[in-house]
VMD Tcl script that draws the C-alpha trace (Angstrom):
set ca {
  {108.83 115.89 79.16}
  {110.51 119.32 79.17}
  {109.69 120.77 82.79}
  {111.62 124.09 82.37}
  {110.01 127.37 83.23}
  {111.38 130.83 82.61}
  {111.93 132.04 86.01}
  {110.81 131.93 89.73}
  {107.62 133.58 89.27}
  {106.34 131.43 86.52}
  {107.42 128.42 88.60}
  {105.31 129.38 91.68}
  {101.99 129.96 89.65}
  {99.32 128.21 91.69}
  {100.36 128.99 95.09}
  {97.47 130.57 97.14}
  {96.61 131.68 100.51}
  {96.64 129.07 103.37}
  {98.85 126.56 101.45}
  {101.38 124.26 103.09}
  {104.88 124.64 101.56}
  {108.14 122.61 102.08}
  {111.34 124.60 101.76}
  {114.71 123.10 101.42}
  {117.87 124.38 103.14}
  {119.69 124.20 106.46}
  {120.23 127.63 107.96}
  {121.00 129.39 104.84}
  {122.73 126.46 102.97}
  {120.91 125.28 100.19}
  {118.01 127.32 100.39}
  {115.96 128.20 97.20}
  {116.79 131.92 97.30}
  {114.92 132.87 94.10}
  {111.89 130.99 94.88}
  {111.53 132.56 98.47}
  {111.89 136.12 96.83}
  {109.19 135.12 94.21}
  {107.14 133.94 97.05}
  {107.20 137.30 98.67}
  {106.04 138.79 95.53}
  {102.90 136.61 95.28}
  {101.62 138.06 98.40}
  {100.12 134.69 99.49}
  {99.11 134.83 103.12}
  {98.29 132.46 105.98}
  {101.17 130.08 104.68}
  {102.37 126.92 106.67}
  {105.99 126.43 105.98}
  {107.87 123.24 106.72}
  {111.59 123.99 106.80}
  {114.39 123.16 109.27}
  {114.52 126.75 110.23}
  {113.39 130.13 109.02}
  {116.63 131.87 107.58}
  {117.62 135.11 109.23}
  {115.70 138.32 109.57}
  {116.40 139.78 106.26}
  {117.18 136.65 104.04}
  {115.50 133.27 103.43}
  {112.21 132.63 105.13}
  {112.82 135.64 107.32}
  {111.59 137.77 104.50}
  {108.22 136.10 104.71}
  {108.11 136.56 108.53}
  {108.71 140.22 107.90}
  {105.73 140.47 105.40}
  {103.52 138.42 107.90}
  {102.88 135.80 105.15}
  {103.57 132.84 107.48}
  {101.00 131.96 109.97}
  {102.69 128.62 111.14}
  {106.29 127.27 110.94}
  {107.01 123.53 111.36}
  {110.75 123.39 112.02}
  {113.51 121.98 114.20}
  {115.03 125.19 115.62}
  {114.67 129.01 115.61}
  {118.30 129.76 114.67}
  {119.65 133.01 113.97}
  {116.28 134.74 113.30}
  {115.34 137.24 115.97}
  {111.92 138.02 114.26}
  {111.12 134.32 114.28}
  {111.85 134.19 117.95}
  {109.98 137.43 118.66}
  {106.68 136.25 116.69}
  {106.82 132.85 118.48}
  {107.15 134.33 121.95}
  {104.44 136.95 121.35}
  {102.03 134.38 119.90}
  {101.83 135.95 116.59}
  {103.23 132.86 114.91}
  {102.15 129.19 115.46}
  {105.29 127.00 115.76}
  {105.75 123.22 115.94}
  {109.24 122.40 116.78}
  {110.17 118.94 115.95}
  {113.58 117.01 116.68}
  {115.57 117.47 113.45}
  {115.79 113.82 112.62}
  {112.16 113.23 113.07}
  {111.42 116.12 110.85}
  {113.70 114.79 108.17}
  {112.05 111.25 108.49}
  {108.44 112.81 108.48}
  {109.27 114.57 105.17}
  {110.84 111.34 103.60}
  {107.80 109.11 104.96}
  {105.49 111.63 103.19}
  {107.36 111.31 99.88}
  {107.68 107.46 100.31}
  {103.86 106.99 100.86}
  {104.49 105.94 104.61}
  {101.70 107.41 106.97}
  {103.39 107.28 110.19}
  {106.18 105.68 112.05}
  {107.68 105.19 115.52}
  {110.69 106.92 117.02}
  {112.37 107.11 120.24}
  {113.01 110.86 119.87}
  {110.98 113.07 122.12}
  {109.48 110.28 124.49}
  {108.92 111.68 127.75}
  {108.83 115.34 126.65}
  {106.50 117.93 125.26}
  {107.17 116.42 121.93}
  {105.16 113.50 122.83}
  {102.11 115.14 124.39}
  {98.89 113.96 122.55}
  {100.54 111.33 120.56}
  {100.53 107.59 120.55}
  {103.29 105.77 122.33}
  {104.14 102.18 122.35}
  {106.83 99.86 123.87}
  {109.17 97.62 121.60}
  {111.68 95.45 123.27}
  {111.52 97.42 126.37}
  {112.05 101.04 124.80}
  {109.14 103.39 124.41}
  {108.58 105.04 121.21}
  {106.46 107.91 119.80}
  {104.11 107.56 116.73}
  {104.90 110.53 114.34}
  {102.84 111.07 111.26}
  {104.27 111.88 107.67}
  {104.16 115.46 106.40}
  {103.09 116.40 102.82}
  {102.91 119.82 101.27}
  {100.97 121.51 98.48}
  {104.27 122.85 96.98}
  {107.89 121.79 97.66}
  {110.58 124.38 96.91}
  {113.99 122.94 96.66}
  {117.52 124.17 95.35}
  {119.99 122.07 93.42}
  {123.34 122.49 91.93}
  {122.63 120.99 88.53}
  {119.54 119.83 86.95}
  {118.10 118.86 83.33}
  {114.97 119.72 81.49}
  {113.59 116.35 82.75}
  {113.86 117.45 86.48}
  {116.72 115.27 87.42}
  {118.68 116.91 90.29}
  {122.34 116.77 91.60}
  {122.86 118.64 94.81}
  {126.29 119.95 95.74}
  {127.71 118.66 99.25}
  {126.17 119.97 102.39}
  {123.58 122.02 100.33}
  {121.88 118.62 99.85}
  {120.44 118.58 103.48}
  {116.79 118.50 103.57}
  {116.16 119.18 99.76}
  {115.96 115.48 98.42}
  {113.18 114.32 100.81}
  {111.20 117.62 100.51}
  {111.39 117.20 96.73}
  {109.70 113.80 97.16}
  {106.86 115.08 99.49}
  {105.23 118.01 97.48}
  {102.27 117.59 95.28}
  {103.97 120.07 93.08}
  {107.76 120.35 93.46}
  {109.62 123.36 92.07}
  {113.43 123.10 91.60}
  {115.76 126.03 91.07}
  {119.37 125.08 89.81}
  {122.39 126.97 89.41}
  {123.23 124.91 86.28}
  {120.75 123.65 83.63}
  {122.31 121.01 81.46}
  {120.98 118.78 78.77}
  {119.55 115.27 79.35}
  {122.55 112.67 79.41}
  {125.12 115.12 80.92}
  {124.26 114.06 84.40}
  {125.83 110.77 85.56}
  {122.90 108.59 86.36}
  {124.78 107.23 89.28}
  {125.22 110.76 90.64}
  {121.44 111.86 90.42}
  {120.05 112.45 93.86}
  {116.43 113.40 93.00}
  {115.03 111.67 89.92}
  {112.97 113.91 87.60}
  {109.75 111.95 88.45}
  {109.62 113.87 91.65}
  {109.85 117.35 89.89}
  {107.19 119.38 88.22}
  {108.86 122.61 87.26}
  {112.60 123.54 86.90}
  {114.36 126.88 86.23}
  {117.86 128.24 86.34}
  {118.54 131.06 88.87}
  {121.20 133.69 88.47}
  {123.48 135.62 90.80}
  {123.14 133.68 94.06}
  {124.04 135.30 97.06}
  {124.71 132.09 99.21}
  {124.94 134.11 102.39}
  {126.67 132.64 105.53}
  {124.86 133.13 108.84}
  {128.21 133.41 110.87}
  {131.57 133.67 109.16}
  {134.47 132.79 111.39}
  {138.07 133.21 110.02}
  {141.42 132.50 111.44}
  {143.48 135.69 112.21}
  {146.63 135.93 110.12}
  {149.91 135.90 111.73}
}
mol new
graphics top color blue
foreach p $ca { graphics top sphere $p radius 0.5 }
foreach p [lrange $ca 0 end-1] q [lrange $ca 1 end] { graphics top cylinder $p $q radius 0.2 }
display resetview
């Protein structure tokens, strides 16, 4: 099945107000830059975004915070985004902060059809408030529910028209588990290759999880903080 679409705008058709979206990336590494830019153009409001963080003020999901398109963030940290922090502290933005490992596992569980799981992370803290807890082998655990989304937006290095994806090094991060957990998964890739060109042993996300794929151009791949060694 050919899952290629022309561009990000076509790939995001069907996104409406008040939907829940998963967005891959860690910081600014491996984020679906082109899909986020297209999401701004849709004008969709009241979105719930599940992502490790929300980019920076003028890049990544920070662009959607500027346009007030996001009503709720489900994340593991605020990061370098001053506007994210401001909206959270002022009460303009609903925020559910989750331990990073729990966030990853909740996404993975959603894609694997596992409704909930127990984890020791967060027990005895605000994270556990209102949640079921249980003791196993003398240790307390918190019940965390799986996460699913109407759309999952991910970024890969290579892909083919069947939707098979290969991520590059640390840019893999949250992308594989989020690709599994979207009702509709949109993948943007740097290189679009023919079926058979990807080594089956190197495919990270099988095409069965991907609904639409497109090739992006001129990726900025911005770095949040660049530190270099002084010469001499």
